[in-house]
N, C-alpha and C positions, 0 to 999 in steps of 0.2 A: 504493500500500500504506500502511496506517495505521501509526501509531507503536507499536501494541501487537500486531503480528502474531506468531503463534506457528508454528514449524515444527519438524519432527523429521527429523534426518539421522543415519543409522547408529546409532540408539539414543541419540543425544545430543539432548536437548531444549534448543533454543535459543529464548530469548524475547527479541525485540528490544524496545528501549525508545526512546531518542532516535534519530532518523534522522541518523546522524553525517555523512552525505554533505552535509547542508545547512550544515555549519559554515563559517564564514568567519573572517577575521582582524579583523573590525570589529564593534563593538557597535552594534546597531540598537535602535530603540525597543522592539521586541518580544523581543529576545534578549540576555540577559546571557551573555557568553562568558567562562569562567574558565579560567586557565592551570593546567597540571598541575604537581604537586610529586612528584618521585620520593623514596622513602624511602631515603636514602643509607646509613643504618645497618642496613638490613635484613640484609645478609650476616652480621652478628654473630650473629644467631639463625637463620640460614638461612630467613628469611621471604621465600621466593621465589614468584613466579607459577609456573604449571605448567611453563613452559619454562626457568625459572631467571632470568628477568628481574626487575628490581626492582618492587615494588608501588608504587602511586601513589594520590594523592587530589587533589582540587581544593578550595581554600579561598578563600572570598570573605569579607573581613573585615566584622565588624559595626561599628556606629557609634551614637553617641548613647546612648539608654537601653538599647540592646541590645548594647553593646560587651562586656559580660561574660557574655552568654548564648550558648549554642552549640547548633546543630542539626546532627546527624550523619546523613547519608543513605546507607545501603547501596545501591549499584547492583545492579540485578537482571540476569538473563541466563541462567536455566535451570541445568542441572547436567550433569555427565558421570559415568557409573557403570561404565565399563570402560576398560581400557588403550587400546583402539582409539578410543573416543569422546573420551577425554581427550587422546590424542595429536593427534587432529583439532582439538580445541579449542585446544591449545597453539600452533597455527599461526594463530590468529585473535585479535582484540582481546579475546575472552572468556578467553584463557589466557595473554596476553602483553602487557606494556606496549609492546613493540616495535611492535605493530600498532595500538595505540590512538591516536586523535587527541589532540593535546596540549591542545585546548580542549574544554570541556564546556558545554552549554547549561544555564543555571540558570533554571527557570521554575516556576510553581506554588508549592509550599511552599518552593522555593529562591529565589524571586524577591526582588529588592531594591526592589521597587516597592510602596509602602504601599497603593495602590489595588488591587493584585492579590494581596497577601499581608499583610493588615493586622496579623497578630499576630507574624510572624517575619521581616519584611522587613529589619529592622536588626540581626538576630542575626549572629554568625559562622556561616556556613553551609558545610558540608563534604560533598562527594560522595566516598565511599570507593569507588575503582574495584575491580571484581570480576574476578579473574583466577585463581581457584583451583578453580572447578567444584563446590564443595560448600558454598555459602552461608557462606563464611568459617569453616568447621569444620575438618576434617582436620589431621593432624599425623604424616605419614609421607612416604615417597618410594618410587618404583619405579626400580630400576636393574638391568637384566639384562646390562649390558655393552655393549648397543647402544642401548637407549632409556633415557633418564633423565627422569623426571617428578617434580616436587615437588608433593606434596599438603600444603600448608602454610597452609591458610586460617586456622587458629587463630593461628598465628604472625604472619600478615599483619595480622590484627585487632590483635594486641598491639603490633606494630611501629608501626602507624599511630597508635594511641592514644598510645604513648610519644613519638612524634614531635610530636604536637599538645599534649601536656601543658605543655611549656615555652613554647609559643606562646600560652598563655592558657587552654587547657582546664583546666589544673590549678587555676586560680583562678575557675572558672566559678560563677556564681550559679544559673543555670538551664540545664538540658540537656534536649534532646529527641533521642532515638535513633530513627531511622525507617528505612524501606526499602520498596522496591516489589518484588513478585513473589519471586524468590529472595532479594532483599534484605529483603523482608518476613519471610521465614523466618529470615534472619540476625538480625532484630530479636528474634524469639522466643528464639533460641539464645544471644544475648549481652546481653540486657536487664539481667539481674541482675548479670552480670559487670562491666558498665560502672561500677556504683556502687563497686566495690572500688578503682577508680583515682582517685576524686574525694573531696573533703572531705565530711564528714558533713553540712555545712551546705548542700551543693549540692542543689537540687531536680532530681531525675532522673525522667523519664517516658519511655515508649516508645510508638511508633506503628507498627503493621504495616499496610501497604497491599497488598492482594491477596496476602497471605502465609499466610492460614489454609487451607492445603492439607489436604484431608480424606482420612482413611484409609477410603475407600469402595469399594464394589464397582462394577465397570463394567457395561455393558449385557449382557455375557456372564456376569456374576456372578463374575468374577475380580477379585483385588486387584492390578491392574496397577501402580498407583502405589506400593503397599506393596512389591512386588518391586523396583521401580526404586530406591526410597529405601534399602531395606535393603542392596542391592548397593553403593550409593553410600557408605553409612556404613562398610561393611567395607573397600572399596577405599581410601578416604581416611583410614582410621583416625580417624573422627570421633566415636567413642564417648565420648571424654573431654570433648567439647564439649557433650554433652547434659546436661540438668538432672539433677544427682545425686539429688535427692529423687524425681524421676520414675523414673530408672533403677533406684533401689532398691525401687520399688513395683511396677513392671510385670513380668509373667512374661517378656515379651520386651523387655528394656530398650531395644533399638534402635528400638522404636516411638516412643520419646520424641522422635524427630526430627519427628513430626507434632505441630503446635501444639495439637490438641484434647487430647492427653495431657499436654503440657508446661504448658499454660496454668494449670491449678489450682495449680501449684507456683511460679509466678513471683510474686515478692514486690513488685517495682517496679510502680507504677501504669502501666496499659496501656490503649491504645486500639486497637480493631480496625476497620479500614476495609476492607470487602469488598463485592462484589456477590454477591447470592444466586445469580446465574446467571453466575458468573465464567467468562469465555471460555476461559481456559487449562484450568480444571478440567473444563469442559464437553467440551473437545476431547481432553484427555489423561488424565483420571481417569474421567469418566462414559462417554464414547464414543470411546476411542482407536481408531485404525485397526486394531490387532490384535484388538479385540473386535467389529469390524464388517466382516468379510471381504466381504460383499456390498454394502458401501457404502450401506446403507439410511439412514444418518445424515448422509451428506455434504451433501445439499442443506439439511438442517435446520441443520447446523453453519455453513454459509455464509450462511444467511438465516433468522432465526427465524420469519419470516412463512411459510416453506415447511414448517415443522414440522407433522406430523400431530397430531391431538388426543391420540393415544397418546404421542407423543414429548413433547408439552408436559406431559402428565401425569407422565412420567418426570422431566422437568426440575423440576417442582414438588415431586416427591418428594425430589429432590436438595436443593432449597432447604429442605425440612422437616428433612432430615437435618442440614444445616448449622446451622439454628437449634436443633435438639436438642443438637448438640455444644456450642452456646453457651448453653444454658439456664441452667446454674448461674452462669456469669459474668454473664449478663443479669439474673438475679433478685437478685443480691447488690448492693445500692446502693453498697457500698464497693469494688467490683471493676472500676473503670475505666469506659471509654466505648466506644460502638459506633456505627457508621454502616453499616448493611447495607441497601443499596438493591436494587431489582429490575431492574437493567440488564444488558445483555450487553456487558460491558467487562472490562478487566483493567488495573489500576493507574490511580488517579484523582487522586493527590496531586501528581504531577510535571507534569501537563498543565494548562495554565492554564484551559482551557475547562471542565474538570471540577472543578478545585480551587476557583476563585473567579472567576466572571464573571457577566454579566447573565443568561445562559441556562444556568448550571451546574445539575447535578442537585440536587434538593432532597428532603428528607423533612420534613414539617410546616413547609414554607417555610424550611427552614434549609439552607444550603449546607454542603459538606464542611468548608471552611475555618472556617466559623462554629462547626460542631459540635466540631471539634478544638480550636479556641481556647477555647470555653466550657469544655471538659473540662480543658485544660491549666491555665488560669488560675482554675479553680474558680468560674466565673461562673454555671454552671448544670449540673444533672445532664444528661449528654449520652449517652443511649442511644436511638438512632433505628433503627427497623426499618421498611422500606418495605412497600408493598402486596404482595399475595400472588402474583399471576400476570401473566405477560406477556400483552398489552402495557399493563398497568395504569398505569405510570409515564410520564407525558407529558414529564417533565423529563430523561429519559435521553439520554445520548450513547452510543448503541449502537455499539460498536467490535468488529466481527467479525473483521477481519484479512484 
């Protein structure tokens, strides 16, 4: 099974990222393993994981010219949107630090190897562990006398930042806030908020990897993902974590959980890394099991080469919808950067092979790492959109799951 597999269990969408079973206690040439730090002051603000355990992060110190620069990476891992699914999640590493491995693999954008991560290798790099089930949003709890669940994602975010500020983040010169999948959504939710903790002289920018989840109809013409997200926002009390300018504008303010609605209101420089055929969105927004009772899409979901011409056409329409949602952002030269390739994958910044390697995905002969670096350091305008239809991109690492 690949590192980006997606599964659905009892309404809880779980997205795996790093294969934790391969962790060991030794650093090898290919793997930098970083120890966990528990946020000991979290109880002061009740910043608990779903089960009441302490939140955590992994910090690998920067050095040399990067010693005062910080890269914060939200961990991904899906969401829960019901008491049942959140209770299930609270008994796993996605809802409790009790079940988390104490070591995390740092690769791709988190690597400390200059040949593998040329622009950020010597920065202070932090992985924020994900244990709240709502992309570090929510601020409530559920207690019926028998079951107690903490929906404290917003407080976890604040507690981790406050723990890092005296460790050097408070004097940072440059900061990049990033995240993959549900962590990519977290980046949209917290990008502007991060600037309020830092000096005005700090350069702050944000990168979302595979986090541009679309408010789109599925193959049965229903809004499956919209229903899922809105239930999540209500259950977790996540409304206050949504962009206030967005919620004051939309008729249904809860829709601001979708990046396409929040993006126009984000003031901090932003980079969007996404595939136009994002595997998670393909499987759970466009063709979820609930919309395909006869399983006509199953073979196509497992192998793009098995897709019928009609199915490929539907996928290309989904790509067009994504690019349409990004049209204003793309057309404004002052509105950040993009790398939208035409691969079947999900999350490309944390995996070395897709971030920066000899055979990494490319658009106009530029790797993802090069495109992000050009954007962050203002070396070049960095808005890259790949070719239109599968299998037009020979550089892809297609990761189906």
